[in-house]
RODO-2510 file (C-alpha; in nm, 4 decimals, decimal comma):
residues 235
     n   res          X          Y          Z
     1     x    -3,4057    -2,8331     0,8408
     2     x    -3,0797    -2,7349     0,6727
     3     x    -2,9745    -2,9274     0,3622
     4     x    -2,6070    -2,9006     0,4557
     5     x    -2,4342    -3,2203     0,5801
     6     x    -2,3050    -3,2276     0,9327
     7     x    -1,9569    -3,0763     0,9446
     8     x    -1,6986    -3,1529     1,2103
     9     x    -1,6986    -2,8432     1,4319
    10     x    -1,3844    -2,9246     1,6298
    11     x    -1,0806    -3,1504     1,5826
    12     x    -1,2826    -3,4476     1,7133
    13     x    -1,6243    -3,3311     1,5977
    14     x    -1,7652    -3,2234     1,9338
    15     x    -1,7769    -2,9312     2,1740
    16     x    -1,8118    -2,9196     2,5544
    17     x    -2,1631    -3,0009     2,6688
    18     x    -2,4045    -2,7420     2,8044
    19     x    -2,3233    -2,8698     3,1532
    20     x    -1,9771    -2,7226     3,1143
    21     x    -1,8144    -3,0587     3,0516
    22     x    -1,8602    -3,1698     3,4115
    23     x    -1,7409    -3,5238     3,4587
    24     x    -1,5886    -3,5316     3,1117
    25     x    -1,9180    -3,5246     2,9179
    26     x    -1,8944    -3,3919     2,5622
    27     x    -2,1694    -3,2762     2,3318
    28     x    -2,1838    -3,3314     1,9543
    29     x    -2,4246    -3,0721     1,8067
    30     x    -2,5271    -3,3027     1,5192
    31     x    -2,6731    -3,5540     1,7656
    32     x    -2,9660    -3,3231     1,8396
    33     x    -3,0563    -3,3217     1,4692
    34     x    -2,9973    -3,6795     1,3666
    35     x    -3,0913    -3,8978     1,6640
    36     x    -3,4655    -3,9249     1,5933
    37     x    -3,4231    -4,0156     1,2225
    38     x    -3,1525    -4,2688     1,3087
    39     x    -3,3714    -4,4276     1,5768
    40     x    -3,6562    -4,4581     1,3265
    41     x    -3,4376    -4,6565     1,0857
    42     x    -3,2823    -4,8650     1,3644
    43     x    -3,6328    -4,9569     1,4821
    44     x    -3,7103    -5,0978     1,1372
    45     x    -3,3764    -5,2776     1,1103
    46     x    -3,4006    -5,4323     1,4567
    47     x    -3,7578    -5,5466     1,3888
    48     x    -3,6270    -5,7300     1,0812
    49     x    -3,3549    -5,9243     1,2625
    50     x    -3,4581    -6,2787     1,3541
    51     x    -3,3927    -6,3888     1,6208
    52     x    -3,4236    -6,0484     1,7907
    53     x    -3,0829    -5,8871     1,8440
    54     x    -2,9302    -5,9061     2,1898
    55     x    -2,5743    -5,7769     2,1352
    56     x    -2,4701    -5,4624     1,9490
    57     x    -2,1368    -5,2927     1,8829
    58     x    -2,1080    -4,9215     1,8132
    59     x    -1,7891    -4,8105     1,6406
    60     x    -1,6497    -4,4592     1,6815
    61     x    -1,9113    -4,3700     1,9428
    62     x    -1,7753    -4,0172     1,9835
    63     x    -1,9381    -3,8292     2,2692
    64     x    -2,1596    -4,1263     2,3610
    65     x    -2,4891    -3,9446     2,3115
    66     x    -2,6145    -4,1790     2,0405
    67     x    -2,5459    -4,4719     2,2728
    68     x    -2,7543    -4,3083     2,5455
    69     x    -3,0524    -4,2534     2,3145
    70     x    -3,0323    -4,5986     2,1591
    71     x    -3,0039    -4,7890     2,4862
    72     x    -3,3019    -4,5983     2,6205
    73     x    -3,5048    -4,6884     2,3100
    74     x    -3,3990    -5,0557     2,3100
    75     x    -3,3607    -5,1682     2,6729
    76     x    -3,3226    -5,5371     2,5779
    77     x    -3,0230    -5,4678     2,3551
    78     x    -2,6786    -5,4847     2,5203
    79     x    -2,4895    -5,1969     2,3593
    80     x    -2,1095    -5,1963     2,3434
    81     x    -1,9747    -4,8443     2,2713
    82     x    -1,6179    -4,7793     2,1591
    83     x    -1,3872    -4,5019     2,0461
    84     x    -1,0211    -4,4373     1,9668
    85     x    -0,9988    -4,1049     2,1503
    86     x    -0,9448    -4,0974     2,5285
    87     x    -1,1689    -3,7887     2,5491
    88     x    -1,4451    -3,9794     2,3749
    89     x    -1,4059    -4,2809     2,6019
    90     x    -1,4205    -4,0550     2,9072
    91     x    -1,7322    -3,8821     2,7733
    92     x    -1,9084    -4,2125     2,7049
    93     x    -1,8287    -4,3296     3,0568
    94     x    -1,9557    -4,0010     3,2029
    95     x    -2,2844    -4,0104     3,0120
    96     x    -2,3249    -4,3775     3,1081
    97     x    -2,2739    -4,2996     3,4773
    98     x    -2,5187    -4,0105     3,4562
    99     x    -2,8016    -4,2051     3,2914
   100     x    -2,7509    -4,5442     3,4535
   101     x    -2,8746    -4,7512     3,1588
   102     x    -2,8111    -5,1136     3,2549
   103     x    -2,7815    -5,2233     2,8925
   104     x    -2,5071    -4,9697     2,8095
   105     x    -2,1719    -5,1417     2,8624
   106     x    -1,8477    -4,9676     2,9615
   107     x    -1,6724    -4,8231     2,6535
   108     x    -1,3784    -5,0081     2,5017
   109     x    -1,0868    -4,8575     2,3065
   110     x    -1,1054    -4,9432     1,9362
   111     x    -0,8967    -4,7718     1,6699
   112     x    -1,0434    -4,8410     1,3261
   113     x    -0,7073    -4,7430     1,1764
   114     x    -0,5764    -5,0700     1,3216
   115     x    -0,6511    -5,3531     1,0746
   116     x    -0,6791    -5,5974     1,3666
   117     x    -0,9294    -5,3859     1,5618
   118     x    -1,1930    -5,6600     1,5483
   119     x    -0,9737    -5,8825     1,7645
   120     x    -1,0210    -5,6383     2,0547
   121     x    -1,3830    -5,7456     2,1117
   122     x    -1,5610    -6,0789     2,1360
   123     x    -1,8207    -6,1391     1,8651
   124     x    -2,0494    -6,2205     1,7169
   125     x    -2,2735    -5,9147     1,7296
   126     x    -2,6315    -5,9069     1,6038
   127     x    -2,5990    -5,5386     1,5166
   128     x    -2,3005    -5,3172     1,4348
   129     x    -2,3522    -4,9411     1,4090
   130     x    -2,1228    -4,6617     1,2925
   131     x    -2,2145    -4,2957     1,2549
   132     x    -2,0269    -4,0125     1,0807
   133     x    -1,6936    -4,1906     1,0559
   134     x    -1,6253    -4,3009     0,6972
   135     x    -1,6108    -3,9547     0,5385
   136     x    -1,3850    -3,8072     0,8091
   137     x    -1,1273    -4,0845     0,8020
   138     x    -0,8873    -4,2326     0,5448
   139     x    -1,0202    -4,4881     0,2952
   140     x    -0,8277    -4,7587     0,4801
   141     x    -1,0685    -4,7087     0,7713
   142     x    -1,3604    -4,7974     0,5423
   143     x    -1,1673    -5,1072     0,4331
   144     x    -1,0933    -5,2016     0,7933
   145     x    -1,4431    -5,1363     0,9219
   146     x    -1,6021    -5,3597     0,6583
   147     x    -1,3391    -5,6316     0,7012
   148     x    -1,3872    -5,6282     1,0776
   149     x    -1,7648    -5,6350     1,0434
   150     x    -1,7251    -5,9385     0,8197
   151     x    -1,5556    -6,1144     1,1101
   152     x    -1,7837    -5,9944     1,3902
   153     x    -2,1338    -5,9798     1,2443
   154     x    -2,3670    -6,2689     1,3229
   155     x    -2,5091    -6,4540     1,0232
   156     x    -2,8530    -6,3026     1,0840
   157     x    -2,7188    -5,9621     1,1870
   158     x    -2,7047    -5,6174     1,0289
   159     x    -2,4399    -5,3491     0,9864
   160     x    -2,5873    -4,9966     0,9886
   161     x    -2,3683    -4,7097     0,8671
   162     x    -2,4842    -4,3469     0,8831
   163     x    -2,3131    -4,0559     0,7133
   164     x    -2,2672    -3,8548     0,3977
   165     x    -2,2396    -4,0714     0,0838
   166     x    -2,2505    -4,0171    -0,2889
   167     x    -2,4563    -4,2659    -0,4863
   168     x    -2,3078    -4,4177    -0,7999
   169     x    -2,1060    -4,1019    -0,8577
   170     x    -2,3927    -3,8629    -0,7791
   171     x    -2,3247    -3,6305    -0,4852
   172     x    -2,7038    -3,6007    -0,4322
   173     x    -2,6785    -3,2254    -0,3763
   174     x    -2,4497    -2,9294    -0,4354
   175     x    -2,4022    -2,9014    -0,0592
   176     x    -2,2669    -3,2575    -0,0457
   177     x    -2,0223    -3,1769    -0,3261
   178     x    -1,9065    -2,8679    -0,1349
   179     x    -1,8859    -3,0723     0,1855
   180     x    -1,6591    -3,3240     0,0097
   181     x    -1,4350    -3,0412    -0,1122
   182     x    -1,4185    -2,8847     0,2337
   183     x    -1,3243    -3,1997     0,4215
   184     x    -1,0646    -3,2953     0,1588
   185     x    -0,9078    -2,9528     0,2081
   186     x    -0,8909    -3,0263     0,5778
   187     x    -0,7365    -3,3705     0,5201
   188     x    -0,6675    -3,5092     0,1694
   189     x    -0,7342    -3,8631     0,2936
   190     x    -1,0907    -3,7768     0,3943
   191     x    -1,3835    -3,7582     0,1545
   192     x    -1,7444    -3,8514     0,0885
   193     x    -1,7491    -4,2217    -0,0001
   194     x    -1,9537    -4,3637    -0,2849
   195     x    -2,2079    -4,6384    -0,2296
   196     x    -2,0706    -4,8414    -0,5224
   197     x    -1,7199    -4,8358    -0,3754
   198     x    -1,8546    -4,9367    -0,0350
   199     x    -2,0615    -5,2153    -0,1925
   200     x    -1,7557    -5,3538    -0,3725
   201     x    -1,5520    -5,3715    -0,0512
   202     x    -1,8478    -5,5100     0,1426
   203     x    -1,8887    -5,7923    -0,1082
   204     x    -1,5288    -5,8983    -0,0548
   205     x    -1,6164    -5,9406     0,3123
   206     x    -1,9381    -6,1382     0,2654
   207     x    -2,1699    -5,8383     0,3077
   208     x    -2,4262    -5,6762     0,0799
   209     x    -2,5947    -5,3378     0,0936
   210     x    -2,9626    -5,4281     0,1226
   211     x    -3,1039    -5,0798     0,1881
   212     x    -2,9983    -4,7260     0,1033
   213     x    -3,2074    -4,4917     0,3162
   214     x    -3,2101    -4,1161     0,2445
   215     x    -3,1839    -3,9150     0,5662
   216     x    -3,2307    -3,5469     0,6557
   217     x    -2,9590    -3,2971     0,5601
   218     x    -2,8670    -3,5079     0,2550
   219     x    -2,7197    -3,7836     0,4674
   220     x    -2,7713    -4,1559     0,4126
   221     x    -2,7979    -4,4806     0,6038
   222     x    -2,6570    -4,7975     0,4500
   223     x    -2,7891    -5,1272     0,5838
   224     x    -2,5668    -5,4277     0,5115
   225     x    -2,6542    -5,7922     0,5668
   226     x    -2,5088    -6,1336     0,4937
   227     x    -2,6352    -6,3731     0,2278
   228     x    -2,8516    -6,1320     0,0321
   229     x    -2,8605    -6,1028    -0,3451
   230     x    -2,9912    -5,8490    -0,5902
   231     x    -2,9595    -5,4713    -0,6120
   232     x    -2,9972    -5,2601    -0,2998
   233     x    -3,3362    -5,0937    -0,2606
   234     x    -3,3759    -4,7244    -0,1908
   235     x    -3,6447    -4,6173     0,0563
***
């Protein structure tokens, strides 16, 4: 497997699906590579939530393909997808109609650039998930996502964030450093975020990074919970 982080391949990070985009479905190439590793971590996280999670919110769902895979893997989990882009919302709806998963809810419009985005949905949620959003958005989106999660996450719940992160100033690999340079050239407000910076903002919102999970292609999953103390573990 390549050690290069997943790069946005189009203005919104997706390309038309192999079906020719029929019905509005979009295809994000990275989904084929990262779905299985993400599901493995989500399985562990969900098993550790007590009581078992029943409601989940996905932020910046993109094409909707992660939502399809996750709702198939966890049929008892009601999954609320969302996106800011009308094309993404249409794609999620198309994939949902095609698969017919009863636990996949209709997508809702959420713009993480709006500091009041969390008022658009009714919490609490036992699980909040976001994939490949923090490094291809302004820092204020990281601030808003963590603030909103602080409002919406159930006391026993977990926030799971997947993407490319540096760790205490270490880019982890030369490819991650180059990736950071490339996306900053594309938009100066973008950039690989550091786990220490994320942890500092999370703490201000009552959240703590409890796990830092290395993922394929030099990506990372951060698991955040309420009411935890001590240093985050790496696994």
